[in-house]
Structures are given as structure tokens and as C-alpha cells.
C-alpha positions in Angstrom: -118.8 -85.4 1.9 -120.0 -84.6 5.4 -120.3 -87.0 8.8 -123.9 -86.7 8.8 -124.3 -88.4 5.7 -122.3 -91.2 7.0 -122.9 -94.9 8.7 -120.3 -97.0 9.3 -120.7 -100.0 7.1 -120.8 -97.2 3.8 -119.1 -98.0 1.0 -117.0 -94.4 -0.3 -113.9 -93.7 -2.7 -110.9 -93.3 -1.1 -110.0 -90.3 -4.2 -106.6 -91.0 -4.2 -106.3 -94.6 -4.6 -109.3 -94.9 -6.2 -110.2 -97.7 -3.9 -113.9 -98.6 -2.7 -113.7 -99.2 1.2 -116.1 -99.5 3.8 -116.6 -96.8 6.5 -115.5 -98.0 10.1 -115.6 -95.5 12.2 -116.7 -91.8 12.1 -115.5 -88.6 13.9 -116.2 -85.2 13.2 -113.1 -84.0 11.2 -112.1 -87.7 9.8 -113.4 -91.3 9.4 -111.7 -94.6 9.7 -111.5 -97.0 6.6 -110.7 -100.9 7.2 -111.3 -103.2 4.1 -107.7 -103.7 2.1 -106.5 -100.5 3.8 -106.0 -99.7 7.5 -106.7 -95.6 7.0 -107.9 -92.6 9.3 -109.0 -89.6 5.9 -110.4 -86.8 5.7 -113.3 -86.1 4.5 -112.0 -84.4 1.0 -110.0 -87.5 1.0 -113.4 -89.6 -0.4 -116.4 -89.1 -2.4 -119.6 -90.4 -2.7 -119.9 -93.8 -5.2 -121.9 -93.8 -8.0 -125.0 -95.7 -7.8 -124.7 -97.6 -11.2 -126.6 -101.2 -12.5 -123.2 -102.9 -11.5 -123.7 -101.4 -7.7 -127.3 -102.5 -7.8 -126.4 -106.1 -8.6 -123.4 -106.2 -6.4 -125.6 -104.9 -3.6 -128.5 -107.8 -4.2 -131.0 -106.3 -6.6 -131.9 -107.9 -9.7 -133.7 -105.7 -12.7 -136.5 -106.9 -13.6 -137.5 -106.5 -17.7 -140.9 -107.1 -17.2 -142.1 -104.6 -14.6 -138.6 -101.6 -14.8 -136.8 -102.2 -11.7 -134.9 -103.7 -9.5 -136.2 -105.2 -7.0 -134.3 -107.5 -3.4 -135.8 -110.6 -3.3 -135.7 -110.0 0.9 -138.0 -107.3 0.6 -140.5 -105.6 -1.2 -138.5 -102.8 -2.1 -138.7 -101.8 -5.6 -136.7 -99.1 -7.5 -136.9 -98.2 -10.7 -134.2 -97.7 -13.8 -133.2 -94.2 -13.0 -132.6 -95.1 -9.0 -135.7 -93.6 -7.9 -137.1 -95.5 -4.7 -140.9 -94.7 -5.0 -143.4 -94.7 -2.2 -147.2 -95.4 -2.8 -148.9 -93.6 -0.3 -147.9 -90.2 -0.3 -147.0 -90.3 -3.7 -143.8 -89.4 -4.1 -140.1 -90.8 -4.8 -136.6 -90.4 -3.2 -134.3 -89.5 -6.4 -130.9 -91.8 -5.5 -127.6 -90.8 -6.9 -125.1 -92.7 -4.5 -124.7 -96.3 -3.3 -124.4 -94.8 0.7 -128.0 -93.3 0.3 -128.8 -96.6 -1.0 -127.3 -98.3 2.3 -128.8 -96.0 4.4 -132.3 -95.7 2.8 -132.6 -99.8 3.0 -131.7 -99.5 6.2 -134.3 -97.1 7.7 -136.5 -99.2 5.8 -135.7 -102.3 7.2 -133.3 -102.6 10.3 -130.9 -104.6 7.8 -127.3 -103.5 7.1 -127.4 -103.8 2.6 -124.4 -106.1 2.3 -121.6 -107.2 -0.8 -123.2 -110.2 -2.8 
């Protein structure tokens, strides 16, 4: 991972202990995490969390079988089962692979943090 991909509050995995944590500070060479552990880590010690249906639910999205997408009741954001965010104009989509990507995009669109439920 690289510093430019992250924002404070993003969730990442500390690979050496396989624990998901929240980023609390970012510098050029290191990040600080502050959940159950307080640590300063190099970027090669963290990895992105793969976005799954379970993570979508943890982040407050519910799956609608009728429409085939995840939706957040607080916004009009709808994401397909394949984790693609669709825009109606221009007709395009953004493929999401990792939790931090969803967090960053959600913030960019709403100005609000996406938090664990």
C-alpha cells in the first residue's frame, strides 16, 4: 500500500498479526494505527482488506435481493453484488476491491465517514 491511497480512519490489516485496525496518522514512510494495538508501521507491514459481503454489512450496507445491489439507507449510494458503484451519467462504474476504497469513495461522495456498525 502507498500513503496516497489512505486517509485517517481507513481500515487496513496488519499482516504480521492478521488484525484489522484503523489508520490514525499517515507519513511518507509509516502509518500509525490505534485500535487494540498502538503501533507505527511501515507500509509493507499492512495490506488492504478485501471487500466482501460481510464487510459491506459491517459498514452499514444491506443487500436488496429484489434489485440485486447493496444500499446504504442514509444515502442514495447503490453498489452491485460484484462491488461496482454505478454512475448514471455519464454511464460508467467504479470497481471496488478493498474496504479503504469504499471508505474513501463514500467520503468523497457524501462528506461523511463510513463507520463500522
